[in-house]
C-alpha positions in Angstrom: 102.9 81.7 63.1 103.4 85.5 62.8 100.3 86.0 65.1 101.9 83.7 67.8 105.2 85.7 67.6 103.5 88.9 67.8 101.3 87.9 70.8 104.4 86.6 72.6 106.3 89.8 72.1 103.1 91.7 73.2 102.8 89.6 76.3 106.4 90.3 77.2 105.9 94.0 76.6 102.8 94.1 78.6 104.4 92.2 81.5 107.4 94.5 81.5 105.2 97.6 81.6 102.9 96.2 84.5 105.8 94.8 86.6 106.8 98.0 88.2 103.1 98.8 88.9 102.7 95.5 90.7 106.0 96.0 92.7 104.8 99.5 93.7 101.4 98.0 94.8 103.2 95.2 96.8 105.3 97.7 98.8 102.3 100.0 99.3 100.4 97.0 100.7 103.3 96.1 103.0 103.3 99.4 104.7 99.6 100.2 104.5 97.7 100.2 107.7 97.8 101.4 111.2 100.9 101.1 113.4 101.4 101.7 117.1 104.5 102.5 118.9 105.4 99.8 121.4 108.9 100.7 122.6 111.7 103.2 122.2 115.4 102.5 123.0 117.4 105.7 123.7 121.1 106.1 122.9 122.0 105.7 126.6 120.3 102.3 126.7 117.1 103.5 128.5 114.0 101.8 127.2 110.6 103.7 127.2 107.2 102.0 126.7 103.7 103.5 126.6 102.7 105.9 128.5 106.2 107.4 128.6 106.1 107.2 124.8 103.0 107.1 122.6 102.8 106.9 118.8 100.3 106.2 116.0 101.4 106.0 112.4 98.9 105.4 109.5 99.7 104.8 105.9 96.5 104.7 103.7 95.9 105.2 100.0 98.9 107.6 99.7 98.3 109.5 102.8 100.5 109.3 106.0 99.5 110.6 109.3 101.9 110.2 112.3 101.7 111.5 115.9 104.4 110.8 118.5 104.6 112.0 122.1 107.6 111.5 124.4 109.5 113.1 127.3 112.9 114.7 126.8 115.8 113.5 129.1 114.8 116.5 131.3 111.3 115.1 131.7 109.7 117.8 129.4 106.9 116.7 127.1 107.7 116.8 123.4 105.8 115.8 120.2 105.6 115.7 116.5 102.5 115.5 114.3 102.6 115.1 110.6 100.4 114.7 107.6 102.1 114.0 104.2 101.3 112.2 101.0 103.4 109.3 99.8 104.2 107.2 96.8 106.5 104.1 97.0 107.9 102.1 94.2 110.5 99.3 93.9 113.3 101.8 94.1 111.9 105.1 95.5 109.9 106.6 98.3 108.4 110.1 97.7 106.6 112.3 100.2 105.0 115.7 100.1 104.8 117.6 103.4 101.3 118.9 103.9 101.6 119.8 107.7 104.0 119.2 110.6 104.0 120.5 114.1 107.1 119.8 116.2 107.6 120.7 119.9 111.0 119.7 121.0 110.2 120.1 124.6 112.7 122.9 125.2 110.2 125.6 125.8 110.7 127.2 122.5 107.5 127.8 120.4 106.2 124.8 118.4 107.4 124.9 114.8 105.1 124.4 111.9 105.7 123.3 108.4 103.1 123.8 105.7 105.6 124.1 102.9 104.2 121.5 100.5 107.9 120.4 99.8 108.5 117.1 98.2 111.5 114.8 98.8 112.6 111.4 97.4 114.6 108.7 99.1 115.9 105.4 97.7 114.2 102.1 98.8 116.5 99.1 99.4 115.5 95.4 99.8 117.1 92.6 101.8 115.3 89.3 102.0 111.7 89.8 103.1 112.1 93.3 104.3 112.6 96.7 102.7 113.9 100.0 104.0 114.2 103.7 103.3 115.0 107.0 105.1 111.8 109.0 105.5 112.2 112.3 104.0 112.4 115.7 105.8 115.1 114.6 108.4 113.0 111.9 109.8 114.1 108.4 110.9 115.1 105.6 108.6 112.6 102.8 108.6 112.7 99.1 108.0 109.5 97.2 107.3 109.3 93.4 107.9 105.9 91.9 108.0 104.0 93.4 110.9 107.1 95.0 112.3 108.4 98.5 111.7 111.7 99.7 113.2 112.5 103.5 113.0 116.1 104.7 113.7 116.7 108.4 114.3 119.9 110.3 114.5 118.7 113.8 113.7 116.3 116.6 114.8 114.2 114.3 116.8 117.1 112.8 118.8 118.9 109.5 118.8 116.7 106.4 119.3 115.3 103.3 117.9 111.5 103.0 117.9 109.7 99.7 117.5 106.3 99.7 116.0 103.7 97.0 115.3 100.9 96.9 112.9 97.4 97.1 114.5 95.3 94.1 113.4 
């Protein structure tokens, strides 16, 4: 009888310890893969589609690589490229900046970030989707199946990007 009680307690303890790991793995699997930018809606209602806007975003084994190219309202080319590491859990998204190159299209020199800075943001859940603000002033993102929506209101402008997982 004691053996049964002990093994029940042990099973509960093991399950409690492993649950956060499996939740983290589930979220990582939901964002893992290659994503392509299919459309951008600007704050003035203008819609851009590829070739006016191009983007690729990869989440793979804790490494994120994103490249986005667009034209400013003045028609100047602009782009951002980034490599960062990431970890995601049930409650938190953590990223470490390895490299970023940003050209805002203004004619100013491209800025580079090799800081190695780490930032955390909370993860929220609603139904079958989860969301968080990407660190380092990037857009807020919502993942729902094979759809990713990124909403920016900062250094990269004001827009909503629509991404699809590449299968």
